[in-house]
C-alpha positions as CSV (number, residue, x, y, z in Angstrom):
1,M,5.9,-7.1,23.3
2,G,5.4,-4.8,26.2
3,D,7.4,-4.3,29.5
4,T,9.2,-7.8,30.9
5,N,9.3,-9.1,34.0
6,R,12.3,-10.6,35.5
7,D,10.0,-13.5,36.9
8,E,9.0,-14.3,33.6
9,H,11.1,-16.9,31.4
10,D,11.0,-17.3,27.7
11,A,11.5,-20.3,25.4
12,V,15.3,-20.1,25.6
13,D,15.0,-20.1,29.4
14,R,13.3,-23.7,29.2
15,I,16.1,-24.8,26.7
16,L,18.5,-23.7,29.2
17,A,17.2,-25.4,32.2
18,Q,17.0,-28.8,30.2
19,W,20.7,-28.7,29.6
20,A,21.6,-27.5,32.9
21,R,19.6,-30.6,34.1
22,E,21.0,-33.2,31.8
23,R,24.9,-31.6,31.3
24,P,25.2,-29.3,34.4
25,E,28.9,-29.1,33.7
26,L,28.6,-27.2,30.6
27,D,28.1,-23.3,30.7
28,T,24.8,-22.3,28.6
29,G,25.9,-18.7,28.8
30,P,26.9,-18.1,25.5
31,M,23.6,-20.2,24.4
32,S,21.6,-17.8,26.3
33,V,23.0,-14.9,24.2
34,V,22.7,-16.7,20.9
35,G,19.9,-18.5,21.2
36,R,17.8,-15.4,22.1
37,L,19.5,-13.6,19.1
38,H,18.7,-16.3,16.8
39,R,15.0,-16.4,18.0
40,V,14.6,-12.7,18.1
41,A,16.0,-12.4,14.5
42,G,13.3,-14.7,13.3
43,L,10.4,-13.3,15.1
44,L,11.9,-9.7,13.8
45,E,11.9,-10.9,10.0
46,A,8.4,-12.5,10.6
47,G,7.2,-8.8,12.0
48,L,9.0,-7.0,9.0
49,R,7.5,-9.0,6.3
50,P,3.8,-7.6,6.3
51,V,4.8,-4.0,5.2
52,F,6.8,-5.5,2.4
53,A,4.2,-8.1,1.5
54,E,1.2,-5.3,1.2
55,A,3.5,-3.6,-1.7
56,G,3.7,-7.1,-3.3
57,L,7.5,-7.6,-2.3
58,G,9.6,-9.4,-0.3
59,N,12.0,-8.3,2.5
60,G,14.7,-8.9,-0.1
61,D,13.1,-7.0,-2.9
62,F,12.7,-4.1,-0.5
63,D,16.5,-4.1,0.1
64,V,17.2,-3.8,-3.6
65,L,15.1,-1.1,-3.5
66,A,16.4,0.6,-0.7
67,S,20.2,0.1,-1.7
68,L,19.4,1.9,-4.9
69,R,17.6,4.7,-2.8
70,R,20.7,5.0,-0.3
71,A,23.0,5.2,-3.4
72,G,21.6,8.8,-4.1
73,H,21.0,10.4,-7.4
74,P,20.8,9.2,-10.0
75,F,19.5,5.8,-7.8
76,R,21.9,3.7,-9.9
77,L,24.1,0.6,-9.0
78,T,26.1,-2.0,-10.7
79,A,24.7,-5.5,-10.3
80,G,28.1,-6.4,-8.5
81,E,27.4,-3.1,-6.0
82,L,23.9,-4.5,-5.5
83,T,25.2,-7.8,-4.5
84,A,27.9,-6.0,-2.0
85,S,25.5,-3.8,-0.8
86,T,22.9,-6.5,0.0
87,L,25.1,-9.4,0.9
88,V,23.5,-12.0,-1.2
89,T,24.6,-14.0,-4.1
90,S,24.8,-12.5,-7.6
91,G,22.0,-15.3,-8.7
92,A,19.7,-14.1,-5.6
93,I,20.3,-10.4,-7.0
94,S,19.7,-11.2,-10.4
95,K,16.0,-12.8,-9.6
96,R,15.2,-9.8,-7.5
97,I,16.2,-7.5,-10.3
98,D,13.6,-9.7,-12.5
99,R,10.8,-9.4,-10.2
100,L,11.3,-5.7,-9.7
101,E,11.8,-4.9,-13.3
102,S,8.5,-6.7,-14.0
103,K,6.6,-4.5,-11.7
104,G,8.0,-1.3,-13.5
105,L,10.2,-0.4,-10.2
106,V,14.1,-0.7,-11.6
107,K,15.3,-0.5,-14.8
108,R,18.2,-2.3,-16.5
109,S,20.7,-0.5,-18.8
110,V,24.4,-1.1,-20.4
111,S,27.1,0.2,-17.9
112,A,28.6,3.5,-19.2
113,K,32.1,2.2,-17.5
114,D,31.8,-1.2,-19.3
115,A,29.6,-2.3,-22.0
116,R,29.5,-6.1,-20.7
117,G,28.1,-4.7,-17.4
118,R,24.8,-3.6,-16.5
119,E,23.5,-0.9,-14.3
120,I,20.2,-1.0,-12.0
121,E,18.3,2.2,-11.5
122,L,15.1,2.8,-9.5
123,T,12.3,4.0,-11.6
124,A,10.3,7.3,-10.8
125,E,7.5,4.8,-9.5
126,G,10.3,2.5,-7.6
127,R,11.6,5.9,-6.0
128,R,8.0,6.8,-4.7
129,L,7.2,3.6,-3.4
130,T,10.6,3.3,-1.5
131,D,10.4,6.4,0.0
132,D,7.0,5.6,1.2
133,L,8.1,2.2,2.5
134,V,11.1,3.2,4.2
135,V,8.7,5.5,6.3
136,R,6.3,2.6,7.1
137,H,9.2,0.2,7.7
138,W,11.0,2.5,10.3
139,A,7.5,2.9,12.1
140,N,7.1,-0.7,12.1
141,E,10.8,-1.3,13.3
142,D,9.9,1.1,16.1
143,R,6.7,-0.8,17.0
144,L,8.8,-4.1,17.2
145,L,11.3,-2.5,19.9
146,A,8.6,-0.7,21.5
147,A,9.7,-3.0,24.6
148,L,13.1,-0.7,24.8
149,D,13.5,2.7,25.9
150,A,15.6,5.0,24.1
151,G,18.5,4.6,26.3
152,E,17.9,0.5,26.1
153,R,18.1,0.6,22.2
154,V,21.4,2.8,22.0
155,Q,22.8,0.3,24.6
156,L,21.7,-2.9,22.6
157,A,23.0,-1.2,19.3
158,G,26.2,-0.7,20.6
159,L,26.6,-4.2,22.2
160,L,25.5,-5.5,18.8
161,R,28.0,-3.7,16.8
162,K,30.8,-5.0,19.0
163,L,29.5,-8.2,18.5
164,L,28.9,-8.1,14.9
165,L,32.4,-6.3,14.4
166,D,34.1,-9.4,16.2
167,V,32.2,-11.8,14.1
168,E,32.3,-10.0,10.7
169,G,34.7,-7.5,11.0
170,P,34.5,-3.7,10.1
171,A,32.4,-2.8,7.0
172,A,34.3,-2.0,3.4
173,G,34.4,1.7,2.7
174,P,33.6,4.9,4.5
175,V,30.1,5.8,6.4
176,D,28.4,8.3,5.1
177,A,26.3,10.5,7.2
178,G,23.5,10.6,4.8
């Protein structure tokens, strides 16, 4: 993932050229962006996996642990809050919690607010692992973005934020500086 030369072509260029040949009247501009975003997302996902796999976790497992850690002391959220924080279904969260609980990384308890609800909390071991993994994860992300300098990363993050806000809408609730 080093420097790229403008004369180099990627897989999306090949696809765009094929469409330009077959359907020259169509604008391939959107595909040049969406196709690359899609391809990069898949490659990044594959590049992120090894750090979690070394710890016996999947990316989704880390997402739960990180959500709990970001929540701050006492590192506890309801299943509903976890579902909202990770943007997956409650069924998927339940399976992840089961896996993490069997590893001793989280524990369930009855909610103090609602006896029908459950709260999920990081165990001491879960917090230690999460604190270690987040450092390794960010270093891995830095490695995956090595082709971009600091200014390009800021520019890309801003453009992706603009696109995400248009496609998804603003995030609910305040963003906290921590």
